[in-house]
N, C-alpha and C positions, 0 to 999 in steps of 0.2 A: 475535138475534146474540150469539155468545159474547163475553165481555169480552176486551179486548185485554190481552196480558201487559204488565206494567210494566217499562219499560227497566231493565236491570241485574239483573233477577231470573232465577233459573234457567230458568223457562219461556221468557222472552224470549230468553235466550242459546241455548236449544235451537232455538227457532224460527228465529232469525237464522242459526245454523249450518246447520240443515237446509235453509233456503231457499238458502243459499250452495252447498251440495252439489248441490241440484237444479238450480240455475242453471248450474253448471259442467258437469253432465251434458247439459243441453240445448244448451249452447254447443259443447262439444267432442265429444260422443258417448260412446263407450265409454271408461271410465276405471277404474283400480284404486283401492283405498282409499288407497294410498300416494300416487298421483298427485293424488287429491282433496286430500289433506293438503298436498301441495306447492303446488298452485295456489291453495288457500285461505289458506295461511300458518298453518294450524292443525296441532296435533300429531297424530301417528299414532293415539294412542288416542282423541282427539276425532273424527278422521276415521272411525275404526272405529265409534264410537258413532252418528255421523250416518248412515252406511251401514246400520247395523243397524236403526235406527228406520224409515228409508225403505223398506228391504226388508220388514220385518215388516208395515208398513202397505200393502204391495203397490204402492208407487209406482215402485219400481225392482226389477230382478232381475239375477241373475248370468247372463251370456251367454257366458262362456268363461273361459280362463285364460291368463295371460301369464307367460312364463318370466322369472324374475328373476336367472338365473345360479345361484349356489349356493342351496340350500334349496328348499323347495316352491314350486310355481308360485303366483302371486298371482291371485285371482279378479278378473275384470273385470265391471263393472256398466254397465247402461244404463237409461234411463227406460222404464217400461212404457207402450207406446203404445196398449194396448187399454183403458186405464182411462178416458180422456176422448177421445171421438171426435166429430167433426162432419162435416157434408157441405156442400160449397160447390155452389151451383146457379146456372146462368145460363140463364134461360128467355126465349124469344122466341115469335113466332107459330108457327114451324114445328117447333121441337124444344127439348129441354133438354140441356144439358151439365152433368155432375155429377161430383164427385171427393171422396174421403175425405180428411179433414184430421186428422192426429194431432199430439200435442204435440212430437214430434221435428222436425216440419217436412219429413218425407220426402214426396216427390211420388208420389202414387198415380196409377194409370191414370185416364183420363177416359172416362166413359161417355156415349154420345149416345142420347137417347130421342126418337123421333118423337112428335108430338102430333096429336090429333084436332082438326079445325077447328071442329066444331059445339059450341056451348055446352052442348047437352044431353048430350054425351059427356065433359064436362070438369067438374072441380071442383078447388079448390086442394089439398084433401087427397089426392085420387087422383093429381094431378100430382106432388106432393111425395113421396108414398109411392113412386111409380114412379121418381123421380129418386134417392131414397135407396137403394132396393133395387138399382137398376142400378149405382150407384157402389160399393156394398158387394160386389156379385157380382164385378165386375171386379178389386176389391182383395182378394177372398178373405176377407172378414170378415162376421160376422153383423150384420144391420142393427139388431137389437135393442140393440147396444152403442152406437148413435149417440145422443148427448144434445143435439145442437144442429145447426141448419141455418142457413146464410146464403144469401139468395136475391137475385140481381140481376134486377130486372124493368124492362121498358120502360114506366115509369110513375113517379109520385111518391107517396110516403107521407107524409101529414100526421102528424107525431109527436104533435100535440095531440089528434087525433080518431081516430087509427088508420084513416084513410080513404084509399083509393087514388084517384088521378085519372090521366087520360091512359092508360087501360088497354085500348085497342082491340086490343092483341095478346094479351089474356088472356081469351078467351071462357070463361064459366062461373065466373069469379071475382067475388065480391061486392065492392062498393066500400067498404063500412063493416065495421069490426071485424075486418079480415082477419088481422092478426097474432095477436090474442087467439083468433080462431077456430082458426087453425092450431095454436097452442100447446095449445088445449084438446083437439083431436082427435088430434094427434100425440103429445102428452105429452112434448114436448121444447122446448128454448129456440128461438125463431124470431127471426131478424133479417132484415128486408126493407130493400132500398135500391135507389135508381135505379141502373141499369146503368152509366151514364156516371160517376156518383160513385164506384162501385166500380172502374171502369177508372182513374180518377184516383188512387185509393189504390195500385193496381198501378204506375202511372207514377211515383209518389213512391218506392215501394219498389224497383222493378226497372228503371225506364225513365228517360226524359229529365228527370223532375222531381227526381231525386236531387240533393242538395246545393244546392237553390235555396231562396230565401226564399219563393217561391210561383210558381204558374203557372196558366195557363188551358188546359184541354184541350177543343179543339173536335172533337166526335165526329161523323163523317160516315158514315152507313150508309143503310139504307132511310129512316130518319128522322134528325134532327139533335138534338144535345144539347150542352150546355156545362157543364163542371164547373170550379169555381175552388178551387184549393188555396191556403190562406193559412198558411204556416208549418207544413205538415203536417196541417192541419185542413180538411176540405171544407166549403164554405159551402153549406148546403141551403136557406136561406130560412126564413121564419116558418112557412110551410105545407108545406115540403119540396119546393116546385115550382120552386126556382131553377134556371135553366139551360135552360128550354124555348125555346131560341133560334130554332127553326124558325118560330115565329109572328112573328118580327121582320119588320115591313114593310121592303121594300127602298127605298133612297132614289131620288129622281127621276133622279139622274145615272147610276143603274145600269140604267135601263130599256133603254139601247141594247144591253146584254148579252142581254137576254131581254124583249122588250116584253110578253109574256104573263105574266111572273112577278109575283105580288103580295107574296110573302113569301120568306124565306130558304129554306124547304123547296122552294118552286117553283124556286129558283135553283140549289141544289146538293144537294137531297135525292136519295135513291136512284133513283127513277123518271127524274129528269132526267139524272142521270149516266149511267144505262143508255142512255137515248135518244141522248145526245151520242156515246157510245162506239159504238153501232150505226151511227150516221150516218157515222162514220169507218171502219167496216168491222170493228169488234170484234164477234165473235159471242157469243151467249148469250141463252137464253130468259128468265132471271131476272136480277135485279140482282146476286145472289150469283155467278152463273155469268159474267156480264160482268166483274165485278171480278176473278175468278180468271183470266179470259182476258187482262185488261189487262196483267198483270205480264210476260207473254211476247210481247205483241202488237207488231208493227212500227209500230203506230199509237199506241203509248203516249205518246211525246213530244208528238204532235199533240194528244192528249186532254188531257195535263197543261197544255199551253199555253192550251187553251180554258178549263179549269177554274180556273186560277190567279187571273184577275181576278175571277171569280165568288166564289171563296172569300175573296179579299181584302175583298169587300163585307161579309162576315160578321165578319172579324177586326177591322176598323177600329173598330166600335162597342165591342168588347171592350176594345181599347186605350184608347179615350176614357173609358170608365166605370171600368175596373179598373186600368189601367196595370200589368199583370203583368210579372214579370221575363222570361218567355218565353210564347209561345203554342205549344202542342203540337198538331199535326194527327194525330188518331187515328181510330179506326173503320176499317171496310173500305176506304173511299176514301183516307183518310190513309195507311193501311198500304201500299196498292197504289201510291200516288204516291211514297211514300218521301221521301228526302232531296231528290230533284229537284223534287218538287211543293213542298215546303217552301221551297226556294231561290227558285222562281218566285213563290210567294205573297209571300215576304218582299220581293222586288223591287217588286211592285205596292203593297204596304202602305207601304213606305218612300217611294215617290213621292208618295203621298197624305198620309202622316202624319209621316214622319220616322223617327227611330230606333225600331226594333222588331226583336225576335228571334223568328223563326218556325222551329220545328224539327219533324222527323218523330217519331212515337211511337217510344219505345225498348223497348216490349213487343211482342215478335214474335208471340206467340200467346196467345189466350184471355185478354185483359186483364180482362174482367168477372169471369171465374171466378177469376183470380189475386187480384183485389181482394177477392172474397168469402172466398177462402182465407186472406188476411192478416188479415181480421177474425176469422175462426174461430181461427186460430192464437193470437191474443191471448186469445180467450175460453177455449180449452181449457187454455192454460197458467195463466190466472188461476184456473181451477177446480182445477188440480193444486196450486197454491200455497195455495189455500184448504184443501185436505186437509192440507198441511204444518202450517198453523196449528192444525188440529184435533188432529193427532197429537202436536204439540209442547206443547200446553197442559198 
C-alpha cells in the first residue's frame, strides 16, 4: 500500500482537491472547469489543474462545450464510466437477472438469463459468465471491462469460512470456498450476499426504510426470509445465516389458521399462498403466475384477508425480539398485497401485541438487483478514488 500523504503537503492538497472535483462530477454530472471551481470554492487556475490531472489519468473526459456568452465556448467534463465497471446479479432457481453498474449511477438495461435445472449442466463460473455477458450485451459494452460482480443468492454465506448454506436453488454450486473459487476463475472481485439482505439495502436506499433508525424486512416469496437493518447496517449473524425465519415453528394458538402447518414456511410460504389463492379462484400454474394474477384479481381482497392473520404470526416474534421501528412486507407476496395487506397485518399485530408499524415495500421492482447495484456503486467509486490517490501522490 502506498504511503498516505501528510496533511498540509502539496501531495495531500492535490489529492484533496482532485477528490473534491471527482465527487462534484459524480454528484452533478457534466460540469465545466469554471463550475467545478464555483462549487468547490477553489480558484479557476486550481480547478483547471484538477481537471487536467483527472483528464490525463483517464478518469474524466470532455463530453461537449457550453456557451459562456462572449469568448470561446467552455469544455464540459464527465466521469469516464468505462474505467470501473461492475455487474449486479440476482439468481434464483429459474433464472438470473443482471445489469451493468458504473460509477455515474446510470441505470443500464436488465438482462434475464434462463437457467438449466440439472446440476450437471451448471457451475458457478458458467452461471456468472453468462450473467455478465448478458448484462454487457444489452448495455452495449465489452464484458472484459468488468472488474467486479455482486451476486444475490437464495442462501447464506459464512464470512468466516466462505461456505454457502441453504442453497437448494443453486444446483451445481459447491458449498465451500465459493467466493474465492469465483474470484480465481473469473479474475474479478466477487461479492456474495443473501438476496433478502440485498433487498434490505435497496429498501434503505430507495424504499420504506429511508430516514428510519432501523427496520425489519419480511420477505415473502417461494421461500421466506428476514433481514434486519440497524442504522443502515444489515445484521447477518455470526455465520451469515441470520433471518432464516421460514424454519420458525408456529405457536399453538396459530394452529386454527392451518392445522397442518408446522413452521412459518408452511403457513405463508409460496406454495401455501398459491394454494390459498387458487382456492379462491385465482388462476396460475406456478406461484409466480398466481402472484402476478392476484394484483388484478377480483378475489384479491379475499386472499389478503386470509393471509393477514397468518403473516401476523410471523411478524409478532420479530417485534418481540427486535422491536424495530417498522416492519416492511416485501418479496412477491408483500409487493402484490401492497398497502392494503400491510394495513390488515398491522391490525392483527396490534390486537395481539400493541403498538406496531407495518408497511408495504417501497421498492417497486427488482429489489435484490437494486441492493446488489448499491453495493457495486460504492465499490466502483471507491476504486475510482483509489486511482485519484495514485495520480495525486
